[in-house]
C-alpha positions as CSV (number, residue, x, y, z in Angstrom):
1,M,100.3,95.5,124.0
2,K,101.0,99.0,124.2
3,F,98.0,101.3,124.6
4,N,98.6,104.6,122.1
5,I,96.3,106.8,122.7
6,G,96.7,111.0,121.7
7,C,94.5,113.7,120.7
8,H,93.9,116.6,118.1
9,L,96.6,119.0,118.4
10,S,97.6,122.8,117.0
11,V,100.0,122.9,114.7
12,S,100.2,126.6,115.0
13,G,103.7,126.3,117.4
14,G,105.8,124.2,114.5
15,Y,106.3,120.2,114.7
16,E,107.9,119.7,117.4
17,K,106.3,121.7,119.6
18,M,103.5,119.2,119.1
19,G,105.9,116.3,119.7
20,K,106.1,118.2,123.4
21,T,102.7,118.8,123.7
22,A,102.2,115.0,123.1
23,L,104.5,113.9,125.9
24,S,103.0,116.7,128.4
25,I,99.6,115.1,128.3
26,G,100.8,111.1,128.4
27,A,99.9,110.6,124.7
28,T,102.2,108.2,122.3
29,T,100.7,109.1,118.8
30,F,98.5,112.4,118.4
31,Q,96.5,114.1,114.8
32,F,97.0,117.0,113.5
33,F,95.6,119.2,110.6
34,T,97.8,119.9,107.5
35,R,97.2,123.3,107.1
36,N,94.8,125.3,108.5
37,P,90.7,123.2,108.3
38,R,89.0,125.7,107.2
39,G,91.3,127.6,104.4
40,G,93.3,130.3,104.5
41,S,97.5,131.0,104.1
42,Y,99.8,127.9,105.0
43,K,103.2,128.5,106.9
44,Y,105.4,125.0,105.1
45,P,107.1,124.0,107.8
46,T,111.3,123.9,108.4
47,D,113.3,120.1,107.5
48,E,115.1,121.1,110.9
49,D,111.7,121.3,112.3
50,I,110.3,118.1,110.8
51,G,113.9,116.4,111.9
52,A,113.2,117.4,116.0
53,L,110.0,116.0,115.7
54,N,111.0,113.0,114.2
55,S,113.6,112.6,117.3
56,I,110.6,113.0,120.0
57,L,108.8,110.1,118.2
58,E,111.3,107.7,117.7
59,A,112.9,108.4,121.1
60,N,109.7,108.2,122.6
61,D,108.3,105.2,120.8
62,F,105.8,106.7,119.5
63,A,102.4,105.1,117.4
64,P,102.7,106.1,113.6
65,I,100.7,109.8,113.8
66,I,98.2,111.2,111.8
67,A,97.8,113.8,109.5
68,H,94.5,115.1,108.5
69,A,93.4,116.6,105.3
70,P,91.8,120.0,105.9
71,Y,87.8,119.9,106.0
72,T,87.2,122.4,102.9
73,L,88.8,119.2,100.3
74,N,85.7,117.8,98.2
75,P,87.9,114.7,96.7
76,C,84.4,113.3,94.7
77,G,83.2,117.0,93.9
78,A,81.8,118.2,90.7
79,D,83.6,121.4,90.1
80,E,86.6,120.3,88.5
81,S,88.5,123.3,90.1
82,L,87.6,122.2,93.0
83,R,88.8,118.6,92.7
84,D,91.5,119.6,91.0
85,Y,92.8,121.9,94.2
86,T,92.0,119.6,96.2
87,K,94.1,116.6,93.8
88,E,97.3,119.4,94.6
89,V,97.0,120.1,98.3
90,M,96.9,116.6,99.3
91,S,99.6,115.6,96.7
92,S,101.5,118.5,98.3
93,D,100.4,117.2,102.1
94,I,101.6,113.8,101.0
95,C,105.1,114.6,100.1
96,L,105.3,116.4,103.2
97,L,104.6,113.5,105.8
98,E,107.2,111.8,103.4
99,K,109.9,113.4,105.7
100,V,107.7,112.5,109.0
101,R,108.3,109.2,110.6
102,N,105.6,106.7,110.7
103,A,102.7,109.2,109.2
104,Y,99.0,108.2,108.3
105,Y,97.5,111.1,106.0
106,N,93.5,111.2,106.8
107,F,90.8,112.9,104.9
108,H,87.3,112.6,104.3
109,P,86.1,110.9,101.2
110,G,83.9,113.8,100.2
111,C,80.3,114.6,98.9
112,H,78.4,113.8,96.1
113,V,76.3,116.7,95.7
114,S,73.9,115.7,93.7
115,Q,76.2,113.5,91.4
116,G,75.2,110.0,92.9
117,V,77.5,107.4,95.0
118,E,78.5,105.7,92.2
119,T,79.9,108.8,90.6
120,G,81.4,109.8,94.2
121,I,83.0,106.7,94.7
122,Q,84.3,106.5,91.2
123,K,86.0,110.7,91.6
124,T,87.1,109.9,95.1
125,A,89.5,106.8,93.6
126,D,90.4,109.1,91.4
127,T,91.9,111.5,93.2
128,I,93.6,108.8,95.5
129,N,95.2,107.4,92.7
130,H,97.0,110.9,91.6
131,I,98.5,111.9,95.0
132,S,99.1,108.2,95.7
133,K,101.4,108.2,93.2
134,N,103.4,110.8,95.7
135,A,103.5,108.0,98.9
136,E,106.0,105.7,99.6
137,K,105.5,105.2,102.7
138,T,103.1,107.2,104.5
139,I,99.7,105.6,104.4
140,I,96.7,106.9,103.0
141,L,93.6,106.9,105.5
142,I,89.9,106.8,104.9
143,E,88.0,107.9,107.5
144,T,84.6,106.3,107.8
145,M,81.4,109.2,108.2
146,A,78.2,109.3,109.6
147,G,76.2,109.6,106.5
148,K,74.9,113.3,106.6
149,G,74.0,115.3,103.1
150,S,75.6,113.2,100.5
151,E,78.7,112.3,102.4
152,I,80.4,108.8,100.9
153,G,82.0,106.8,102.8
154,K,79.1,105.8,105.0
155,T,79.1,102.1,104.6
156,F,81.5,99.5,104.9
157,E,80.5,98.7,101.5
158,E,81.2,102.7,100.2
159,I,84.8,102.2,101.3
160,R,85.8,98.6,99.9
161,E,84.2,99.8,96.2
162,I,86.7,102.8,97.1
163,I,89.7,101.0,97.4
164,D,88.3,98.4,94.9
165,R,89.0,101.3,92.3
166,C,92.3,103.2,93.8
167,H,95.6,101.3,91.9
168,K,98.5,101.5,95.3
169,K,96.2,99.7,97.6
170,Q,99.4,98.4,100.1
171,V,99.0,102.7,100.6
172,V,95.6,102.7,101.4
173,G,93.8,102.2,104.4
174,V,90.7,103.2,106.8
175,C,89.9,105.4,109.7
176,L,87.1,104.1,111.6
177,D,85.3,106.7,113.5
178,T,83.6,105.6,116.7
179,C,80.9,108.5,116.3
180,H,80.4,108.5,112.3
181,V,80.4,104.3,112.3
182,H,77.4,104.8,115.5
183,D,75.4,107.7,113.6
184,G,76.3,105.6,110.6
185,G,73.9,102.1,112.1
186,Y,77.3,100.3,113.4
187,D,76.2,99.5,117.0
188,I,79.4,99.5,117.8
189,A,79.2,100.7,121.2
190,A,77.3,97.3,122.4
191,D,79.0,94.9,120.0
192,P,82.1,96.6,118.6
193,D,83.1,92.2,117.9
194,K,80.1,92.3,115.5
195,V,80.8,95.5,114.0
196,L,84.7,94.4,113.3
197,T,83.7,91.1,112.3
198,E,81.5,92.8,109.9
199,F,84.3,95.0,108.6
200,D,86.8,92.3,108.4
201,R,84.5,90.3,105.9
202,V,83.3,93.5,103.7
203,I,86.8,95.4,103.8
204,G,89.6,93.3,105.5
205,L,91.0,94.0,109.2
206,D,94.6,94.5,107.6
207,K,93.5,97.4,106.0
208,L,92.1,99.0,109.9
209,K,94.9,101.2,110.1
210,A,93.5,103.9,113.0
211,I,90.7,104.7,115.3
212,H,89.1,107.9,115.6
213,L,88.0,107.6,119.3
214,N,84.6,110.1,120.3
215,D,81.0,109.5,121.8
216,S,78.2,111.4,120.2
217,K,75.5,113.7,121.0
218,N,73.2,111.2,118.8
219,P,71.4,108.2,118.8
220,L,72.0,105.3,116.9
221,S,71.8,105.7,112.8
222,A,71.4,109.7,113.4
223,H,73.6,110.0,110.4
224,K,74.6,113.7,112.1
225,D,78.0,113.6,113.4
226,R,78.0,115.7,116.6
227,H,80.6,114.6,118.7
228,E,80.8,114.2,122.2
229,K,83.1,114.1,125.2
230,I,84.0,110.5,126.1
231,G,81.5,108.7,128.2
232,D,78.7,111.8,128.1
233,G,77.3,110.7,124.6
234,C,75.0,107.8,123.2
235,L,78.0,105.1,123.5
236,G,78.2,106.0,127.3
237,I,81.5,105.1,129.1
238,D,81.0,101.5,128.7
239,G,79.7,101.7,125.2
240,I,83.8,103.0,125.2
241,T,85.2,101.0,127.4
242,R,84.2,97.8,125.5
243,I,85.6,100.1,122.4
244,I,89.4,100.5,123.8
245,T,89.3,96.9,125.6
246,H,89.0,95.2,122.0
247,P,92.1,93.4,121.0
248,V,91.9,94.9,117.2
249,I,91.3,98.1,118.2
250,A,93.6,98.4,121.4
251,S,96.6,97.3,119.0
252,L,95.8,101.0,116.7
253,P,96.9,104.3,117.3
254,I,93.8,105.9,118.9
255,C,93.3,109.4,118.7
256,L,90.7,111.3,120.7
257,E,88.5,114.5,118.7
258,T,86.1,114.9,121.7
259,P,85.1,119.3,121.9
260,N,87.9,119.5,124.5
261,E,90.9,121.8,125.3
262,L,94.2,120.9,126.4
263,D,93.5,120.5,130.0
264,G,89.8,118.2,128.7
265,Y,92.0,116.2,126.6
266,A,95.0,115.1,129.0
267,R,92.3,114.1,131.3
268,E,90.3,112.2,129.2
269,I,93.8,110.6,128.2
270,S,94.1,109.5,132.0
271,L,90.7,108.5,132.1
272,L,91.3,105.6,129.1
273,K,94.6,104.5,130.2
274,E,93.2,103.9,133.5
275,I,90.4,101.9,132.1
276,F,92.6,99.8,130.0
277,N,94.6,98.7,132.5
278,S,92.4,98.0,135.2
279,K,91.9,95.4,132.5
């Protein structure tokens, strides 16, 4: 089994540069923000730049890469104009990713902001139904959340409810964030098999498409979402080892979102490969 591990990279130098950077640190997948995660201007990539990245991905047998929607978007917000803006941005992102070889589009399902979980779930599903019209080969990933504030997606049941209301279920999947599910109350570090069995019961393992691999600064069920470097948090190196060597997770593209610069990511990728290959 090929172990596909990568990290979050900056898109500022262009798509081809991301591919070359990933290769330089031993990655066979990676994640990037489709645009500035906190808002602001956006430079649309050229077809030539996208084509150069596609050539790198194909020549080096990359696993699917992950594009992450900006944090500023709220698919289930109370303000209709902001939801419309979210749909516009996400639809544009999907159209871009349709040009990229084997890409996933990951997003946070949003905060209901006093509307209630049920309303939030419906509005997030409505957003997916709007943007999925443009998705033919791009898989849209709902990210598992830690449950801080009024976040939806903190339980597998909430994510299942979102998927149940999607019209094009074949283009909808899930990205499991290890810090988020730990903070949300799923003890994935101690017993990944139990957590994945529960995921399969509620959602179905066929919908699990990618992993965000992060340690956590907080104890189980903290509902705070503070990522930590691999082995330095409450999941610990033993917990991380159990996670990455589980056969279900080991087969998926895994991306680090730990608090690191590029050299730190390179060290973590090397460490995780060593752990995986020793088992």
